[in-house]
C-alpha positions in Angstrom: 30.8 -97.6 -20.3 32.8 -99.4 -18.1 35.7 -97.2 -15.8 39.6 -98.0 -15.4 40.1 -99.5 -12.0 43.4 -97.7 -10.7 45.6 -100.2 -10.2 47.1 -100.9 -6.8 51.0 -100.4 -7.1 53.3 -102.9 -5.5 55.2 -102.7 -2.4 59.1 -102.1 -2.8 59.4 -105.3 -1.0 56.6 -107.4 -3.1 58.8 -105.6 -6.4 61.7 -107.7 -4.9 60.1 -110.9 -3.6 57.7 -111.7 -7.0 61.3 -112.3 -9.4 63.2 -114.2 -6.4 59.9 -116.5 -6.8 59.9 -116.6 -10.2 63.6 -117.3 -10.2 63.1 -120.2 -7.4 60.3 -122.0 -10.1 63.0 -121.5 -12.6 65.5 -123.4 -10.5 62.6 -126.0 -10.0 62.0 -127.2 -13.1 65.7 -127.1 -14.2 66.3 -129.7 -11.3 63.2 -131.5 -11.9 63.9 -131.8 -16.1 67.1 -133.3 -16.0 65.9 -136.7 -15.8 64.1 -136.0 -18.9 66.9 -134.1 -21.0 68.9 -137.2 -20.3 67.0 -139.7 -21.3 68.6 -140.7 -24.3 71.5 -141.3 -22.5 70.9 -142.5 -19.4 68.1 -145.3 -21.1 71.1 -147.0 -23.4 73.4 -146.9 -20.0 71.2 -148.0 -17.5 69.4 -150.4 -20.1 65.8 -149.0 -19.1 62.5 -149.9 -21.2 60.3 -147.4 -22.2 57.9 -147.9 -19.5 60.8 -148.2 -16.6 61.7 -145.0 -17.6 58.3 -143.3 -17.4 58.7 -144.9 -14.1 61.3 -143.5 -12.9 60.1 -140.0 -14.6 56.7 -140.2 -12.4 58.2 -141.3 -9.2 58.8 -137.7 -8.4 55.6 -137.3 -8.3 55.0 -139.7 -5.9 55.9 -138.1 -3.2 55.2 -134.3 -4.6 51.7 -134.1 -5.1 50.6 -135.9 -1.7 53.6 -133.4 -0.1 51.8 -130.9 -1.4 49.1 -130.4 1.6 51.9 -131.1 3.9 53.6 -127.7 1.8 49.8 -125.8 2.3 49.9 -127.0 5.8 53.1 -125.6 6.5 53.2 -122.5 4.5 50.1 -121.1 6.2 51.1 -122.3 9.4 54.6 -121.2 9.7 57.1 -118.8 8.3 56.7 -119.2 4.0 60.1 -117.8 3.8 61.8 -120.4 5.6 59.9 -123.4 4.3 60.9 -122.4 1.0 64.6 -122.3 1.9 64.2 -125.6 3.6 62.6 -127.0 0.6 65.4 -125.5 -2.1 68.1 -126.7 -0.1 66.5 -130.1 0.1 65.9 -130.8 -3.3 69.0 -129.1 -4.6 71.0 -131.8 -2.5 68.9 -134.3 -4.2 70.1 -133.5 -7.5 73.4 -133.4 -6.7 73.5 -137.0 -5.4 71.3 -137.8 -8.7 74.7 -137.0 -10.6 76.7 -139.9 -8.4 73.7 -142.3 -8.3 74.2 -145.9 -10.0 71.2 -148.3 -11.2 67.2 -147.7 -10.9 66.7 -148.1 -7.5 69.4 -145.2 -6.5 67.9 -142.7 -9.3 63.8 -143.9 -8.0 64.4 -143.1 -4.4 66.3 -139.6 -5.0 63.2 -138.6 -7.1 61.3 -139.4 -4.1 63.2 -137.0 -2.2 63.6 -134.2 -4.8 59.5 -134.4 -5.2 59.5 -134.2 -1.1 61.9 -130.7 -1.7 60.4 -129.2 -4.4 56.8 -129.8 -3.0 56.9 -126.4 -0.8 57.6 -123.9 -4.3 53.9 -123.3 -5.2 52.3 -123.3 -1.8 54.7 -121.3 -0.2 54.3 -118.9 -3.3 51.0 -118.3 -3.1 51.1 -117.5 0.2 53.8 -114.9 -0.1 52.0 -113.6 -3.5 48.8 -113.4 -1.1 50.1 -111.5 1.4 52.3 -108.8 -0.2 50.4 -108.3 -3.6 47.2 -106.8 -4.4 44.4 -109.0 -5.9 44.9 -107.0 -9.0 48.0 -107.8 -9.7 48.2 -111.2 -9.4 48.4 -112.2 -13.0 51.6 -110.6 -13.5 52.8 -111.9 -9.9 51.8 -115.3 -11.3 53.5 -114.8 -14.6 56.8 -114.7 -13.0 56.2 -118.3 -11.8 55.1 -118.9 -14.9 58.2 -117.7 -16.5 60.6 -119.8 -14.2 58.2 -122.7 -15.0 58.8 -122.2 -19.0 62.5 -120.6 -19.0 63.5 -123.4 -16.7 62.7 -126.5 -18.8 63.9 -124.5 -22.2 67.3 -123.7 -19.7 67.5 -127.3 -18.7 67.0 -129.3 -22.2 69.3 -126.1 -23.7 72.5 -125.9 -21.5 71.5 -129.3 -20.5 72.1 -130.9 -23.7 75.2 -129.4 -24.3 76.5 -130.1 -20.7 75.6 -133.4 -21.2 76.7 -133.8 -24.9 80.2 -132.2 -23.8 80.8 -134.2 -20.0 78.1 -136.6 -19.8 74.7 -136.8 -17.9 76.1 -136.9 -14.3 78.1 -133.2 -14.5 74.6 -131.8 -15.4 72.9 -132.9 -12.3 75.8 -132.1 -10.1 76.3 -128.5 -11.6 72.8 -127.6 -11.4 72.3 -128.8 -8.2 75.5 -127.0 -7.1 74.1 -123.7 -8.5 70.8 -123.8 -7.4 71.9 -123.5 -3.6 73.2 -120.0 -4.6 69.9 -118.5 -4.4 69.3 -119.1 -0.7 71.9 -115.9 0.1 69.6 -113.3 -1.7 66.4 -115.1 -0.4 67.4 -115.1 3.1 68.5 -111.3 2.9 65.1 -110.7 1.1 63.6 -112.3 4.8 65.5 -110.3 7.3 64.0 -107.1 5.6 60.1 -108.6 5.2 57.5 -106.1 6.6 55.5 -107.7 9.7 52.4 -108.8 8.5 48.7 -107.8 10.6 48.2 -110.7 13.4 47.1 -114.5 12.5 43.7 -114.4 12.3 41.5 -116.3 14.7 39.9 -118.5 11.7 41.9 -120.1 9.0 39.6 -122.3 6.9 41.0 -126.1 7.3 42.1 -128.4 4.4 38.5 -130.1 4.7 36.4 -127.2 4.8 38.7 -126.0 1.6 37.9 -129.6 -0.2 34.5 -130.1 0.2 33.6 -126.9 -1.6 32.8 -127.4 -5.5 35.0 -124.6 -6.9 38.5 -126.2 -4.9 37.4 -129.8 -5.9 36.5 -128.3 -10.2 39.9 -125.9 -9.8 41.7 -129.0 -8.6 40.6 -131.3 -11.4 41.2 -128.3 -13.9 44.9 -127.8 -12.9 45.4 -131.6 -13.4 44.0 -131.4 -17.0 46.5 -128.1 -17.7 49.4 -130.2 -15.7 48.5 -133.2 -18.1 49.8 -131.7 -21.1 52.5 -130.1 -19.5 54.1 -133.2 -17.9 53.9 -135.4 -21.0 56.0 -132.6 -23.1 58.5 -132.3 -19.9 58.9 -135.5 -19.5 59.0 -137.2 -23.1 60.1 -134.1 -25.3 63.5 -135.2 -26.0 63.2 -138.6 -26.2 60.4 -137.6 -28.9 62.2 -135.6 -30.8 65.8 -137.8 -30.5 63.9 -141.4 -31.1 60.7 -140.3 -33.4 62.2 -137.5 -35.5 66.1 -138.5 -35.6 67.2 -135.2 -33.9 70.9 -135.1 -32.3 71.4 -134.0 -28.6 72.3 -130.8 -29.7 69.1 -130.2 -32.2 66.9 -131.5 -29.7 68.4 -129.2 -27.1 67.9 -125.9 -29.4 64.2 -127.6 -30.3 63.3 -128.1 -26.7 65.0 -124.8 -25.3 63.4 -122.5 -28.1 59.9 -124.3 -27.3 60.1 -123.1 -23.8 61.3 -119.8 -24.5 58.6 -119.1 -26.4 56.8 -120.2 -23.6 58.3 -117.9 -21.1 57.5 -114.8 -23.4 54.0 -116.2 -23.4 53.4 -116.2 -19.5 54.7 -112.7 -19.7 52.6 -111.6 -22.3 49.4 -113.4 -20.8 50.2 -112.3 -17.5 50.0 -109.2 -17.6 47.1 -108.8 -20.0 44.2 -110.2 -18.0 45.4 -107.5 -15.4 45.2 -104.6 -17.4 42.0 -105.5 -18.6 40.6 -106.0 -15.2 42.3 -102.6 -14.3 40.0 -100.9 -17.5 37.1 -102.5 -16.1 36.6 -106.2 -17.0 35.7 -108.5 -13.9 38.2 -110.7 -12.5 35.7 -114.2 -13.7 35.8 -112.7 -17.1 39.2 -112.0 -17.7 40.7 -115.2 -15.5 38.0 -117.9 -17.3 38.8 -116.7 -21.4 42.4 -117.0 -20.4 42.1 -120.5 -18.8 39.2 -121.8 -21.3 40.8 -120.2 -24.7 44.4 -121.6 -23.8 43.1 -125.2 -23.4 41.0 -125.1 -26.0 44.2 -124.2 -28.2 46.6 -126.3 -26.9 44.0 -129.8 -27.5 44.1 -128.4 -31.3 47.5 -128.2 -31.2 48.5 -131.8 -29.4 45.7 -133.5 -32.0 47.5 -131.8 -35.1 51.2 -133.0 -33.6 49.4 -136.4 -33.1 48.1 -136.4 -37.0 50.6 -134.7 -39.2 54.5 -135.2 -40.2 57.8 -133.3 -38.5 57.1 -130.1 -39.7 53.5 -129.9 -38.7 54.3 -131.6 -35.0 56.6 -129.3 -34.6 54.9 -126.1 -35.7 52.0 -126.9 -33.7 54.3 -127.2 -30.6 55.2 -124.1 -31.4 52.1 -122.9 -31.4 51.0 -124.4 -28.0 53.5 -123.4 -26.5 52.5 -119.8 -27.6 49.6 -120.0 -25.9 50.5 -122.2 -22.8 50.5 -118.0 -21.1 46.8 -118.3 -21.3 46.3 -120.9 -18.6 49.8 -120.7 -17.2 49.7 -117.2 -15.6 46.2 -117.4 -14.6 46.0 -121.1 -12.9 47.6 -120.0 -9.6 46.0 -116.4 -10.2 42.3 -118.2 -9.8 43.3 -120.0 -7.2 44.2 -116.9 -5.2 41.4 -115.0 -5.7 39.3 -118.1 -4.6 40.6 -118.6 -1.6 41.7 -115.3 -0.6 44.8 -114.3 1.8 42.7 -116.9 4.4 43.3 -119.9 3.0 45.5 -119.5 -0.1 48.4 -121.6 1.2 46.5 -124.3 1.4 44.1 -123.9 -1.3 47.4 -123.9 -3.8 48.2 -126.9 -1.7 45.5 -128.8 -2.2 44.8 -127.8 -5.6 48.5 -128.6 -6.9 48.1 -132.1 -5.0 45.7 -133.0 -7.4 46.7 -131.0 -10.4 50.1 -132.6 -9.9 48.7 -136.4 -10.1 49.1 -135.6 -13.9 52.9 -136.2 -13.0 52.1 -139.6 -12.0 50.0 -140.6 -14.7 51.4 -138.9 -17.9 54.8 -139.8 -17.8 53.9 -143.4 -17.1 51.1 -144.2 -19.9 52.6 -142.6 -22.2 55.7 -145.2 -21.4 53.3 -148.1 -22.3 51.4 -146.8 -25.1 55.1 -146.0 -26.9 55.8 -149.5 -26.1 52.4 -150.7 -26.8 51.9 -149.0 -30.6 55.9 -148.1 -31.3 55.1 -144.6 -31.3 53.4 -141.1 -29.7 50.6 -141.1 -31.7 48.0 -142.3 -29.1 49.9 -140.4 -26.2 49.4 -136.6 -28.1 45.9 -137.8 -28.6 45.0 -138.6 -24.7 46.8 -135.6 -24.3 44.1 -133.5 -26.5 41.4 -135.2 -24.9 42.7 -134.1 -21.7 42.9 -130.6 -22.2 38.9 -130.4 -23.6 37.9 -131.9 -20.3 40.3 -129.0 -18.1 38.1 -126.1 -20.6 34.6 -127.7 -19.5 36.0 -127.5 -15.6 37.1 -124.1 -15.8 33.9 -122.8 -17.7 31.3 -124.8 -16.2 32.1 -126.5 -13.0 34.3 -123.7 -11.4 31.8 -121.4 -11.2 32.5 -118.0 -10.9 36.1 -116.6 -10.2 35.4 -114.3 -7.2 36.6 -114.5 -3.3 35.0 -117.2 -1.4 33.0 -117.0 1.9 34.5 -118.6 4.9 32.9 -118.1 8.0 
């Protein structure tokens, strides 16, 4: 019989840190998802094709993905509290400026700037979690960021849809960007009271050392496969609901908001469950892999159902998919943090997230092209389902055992 391990409690600082990181990710996804919510209005005003709109969405990731490497280095080299504060201020200003922009070129440039600012979020969060949270609590700590990742789009679609319906899409960008800056007040107060960490070790793994390890490459590919369906829906769900099924902006906001609200509840449950399982004697490898592989297989099935079904079946399948999304969202970064350990967590997540967020370039642009070619979203849903199956293979077979790697 397995003997239950005694869970190590989090410090008071960590108890304040983790929710604020969740709020930062919430703001991150509200601001990056604003453009997708504005799609039905913005496309008409600017006369954009689906292909052009897909490129506008993906422009964010042209900078965001490679900037993960720089952000991972900065999080490990400098004060992660300050790096995250600077990035949030930059992306908030870019969001407000988008509300004042006219034309494709200006929006494209500001999406690039937004991607640069938002790139710091996950590497800094992972570095701070690895520094202040016991490894046995990684699932619960990362459920806060996964919660923000889900509730951000829920709030952005629901509230943003109502704001845009009443005041136009520009008001949403300016208002959300200005409100984002308020987060800096409690964050800088928390940074002032941060406990002193141990001295910097003599050896910190280089990015090259991380990228040369098979588990890092496999985790990065698995991250890409998880992100593909997420960014596909984040970019195109509003237009899919309005153009394919004829919902109004308010109805679209309500359905989209509920989908991501369900995803947020899923993040809470599936962040706590594997940590509890580990505390009761399960290995970290078994707990994390069960969540990641099982979540990807169910996601593939729900996307296939959405591709083949009518409106009722499609929306029902999407709700099921969001109900299990926490299986991947709350354990994705926990797996990387476990493999990397405190010595390399910032750089590792920077590398993993850089490859993973290439999906943000591919999925929106490819979907736009497929919709222009076929006149529907069927092929786009089918491809997203296939990518999810590949992700399950990466995490089950290629990553190997999820346990701390020896760096020296």
